[in-house]
Every structure is written in C-alpha cells, then in structure tokens.
C-alpha positions as CSV (number, residue, x, y, z in Angstrom):
1,M,24.1,77.3,-59.4
2,F,23.9,74.1,-57.7
3,K,27.2,72.5,-56.8
4,I,28.3,68.8,-55.8
5,N,30.8,67.1,-55.4
6,T,30.1,63.2,-55.2
7,T,32.2,60.5,-57.1
8,T,30.0,57.9,-59.7
9,V,30.4,55.1,-61.3
10,P,30.5,55.1,-65.6
11,G,27.2,56.0,-66.5
12,E,26.0,56.7,-63.6
13,N,25.0,61.3,-63.8
14,I,24.0,63.5,-60.5
15,H,20.4,65.3,-60.9
16,I,18.6,68.2,-58.5
17,V,15.2,67.5,-57.4
18,G,12.9,69.6,-55.7
19,N,10.0,71.5,-54.3
20,I,9.6,73.4,-57.4
21,P,8.6,73.5,-60.5
22,E,12.3,74.2,-61.8
23,L,13.2,70.9,-60.0
24,G,10.6,68.8,-61.2
25,S,8.4,69.2,-57.9
26,W,9.3,65.7,-56.2
27,D,9.3,64.1,-59.5
28,V,12.2,62.5,-60.4
29,N,11.2,62.2,-64.2
30,Q,10.8,66.0,-64.1
31,S,14.0,65.6,-62.3
32,T,16.6,68.4,-63.8
33,E,18.7,67.9,-66.9
34,A,21.9,65.6,-65.6
35,M,24.6,68.1,-64.4
36,H,27.8,68.8,-65.6
37,N,31.0,67.4,-64.5
38,P,33.9,69.6,-66.0
39,N,36.0,69.4,-62.6
40,Y,35.1,66.1,-62.0
41,P,34.3,65.3,-58.5
42,V,32.7,69.0,-58.3
43,W,28.8,68.9,-60.4
44,F,27.3,72.4,-61.3
45,L,24.6,72.8,-63.0
46,P,22.9,75.9,-63.3
47,V,18.6,76.4,-62.8
48,S,17.5,79.6,-63.0
49,V,14.8,80.1,-60.1
50,P,12.6,82.3,-58.3
51,A,14.6,85.5,-56.0
52,G,13.5,85.5,-52.3
53,T,12.6,81.5,-52.3
54,T,13.6,78.8,-50.1
55,I,13.5,75.9,-51.4
56,Q,14.2,72.1,-50.5
57,F,15.9,69.6,-53.0
58,K,18.3,66.7,-53.3
59,F,21.0,64.6,-55.3
60,L,19.6,62.1,-57.5
61,R,22.0,59.5,-59.6
62,K,20.9,58.2,-62.2
63,N,22.2,55.4,-65.0
64,G,19.9,54.5,-66.6
65,G,16.0,53.5,-66.0
66,S,17.8,53.5,-62.7
67,T,17.7,56.2,-59.6
68,T,19.9,56.2,-56.7
69,W,18.8,58.8,-53.5
70,E,20.9,60.8,-51.6
71,G,20.2,60.1,-48.2
72,G,19.5,62.3,-45.2
73,A,17.6,65.4,-44.8
74,N,16.3,67.4,-47.7
75,R,18.5,70.1,-49.0
76,S,17.2,73.9,-48.9
77,F,18.9,76.7,-49.8
78,T,16.9,80.1,-49.7
79,V,17.7,82.1,-53.1
80,P,18.4,86.2,-52.2
81,A,14.9,88.0,-53.2
82,D,18.0,91.0,-54.4
83,T,19.6,88.2,-57.2
84,Q,21.4,90.6,-59.2
85,G,22.5,88.0,-62.1
86,S,23.1,84.3,-60.4
87,T,23.9,83.0,-57.1
88,D,25.4,79.9,-56.3
89,T,24.6,77.3,-53.5
90,P,28.0,76.0,-51.1
91,V,29.6,72.8,-53.0
92,Y,27.6,70.6,-51.0
93,T,28.9,66.5,-50.0
94,W,26.6,63.8,-50.9
95,Q,25.1,62.6,-48.1
96,P,25.0,58.5,-48.0
C-alpha cells in the first residue's frame, strides 16, 4: 500500500506514476486512480505490484486537466520477494 502525507486544495487528488505498468510506466495519463484520504492529510492506495521488484515512482497532484509532479529525485521501494499478502510503504511526505 502506497502512503503519503500531503495537503491539497479542493478538487485536487493525489495519484502515483512509476516505472512499471501497474504505475503507468511513467505515463501521466496511465497513472493510478486517485488515492483515498479518509485520514486526511494522509492519502493511501493499495496497488498490486510484482514481488521481489524494486520500483521507481513519484506522486502527482491532479486537478481537472492540470498535473503537478512532486519535486526531488524519484522514489524507490523494493517489494519483498517473500511477501504473504500486502506490504506497506512508509508514509512519505510530498517533495516540493
């Protein structure tokens, strides 16, 4: 499960894009669905990704036709090879 702590303005949603097909292969138009935020400002989204894979990704803010990439370097997360069920990322903080 991907998690990020970030504030938004009305109409904005947080999405994930990355280097694997499940995260859109770096294509903003193929990024994940909007993340959920019942514990705002923490957003989360369960995404099935291949076990034993190191993925690169970034969070996006989408508001209508506007997309803002978070700053900084690409994020990296290695999915354990022996996972039984789900694995959570840390709760990230938006990189300006």
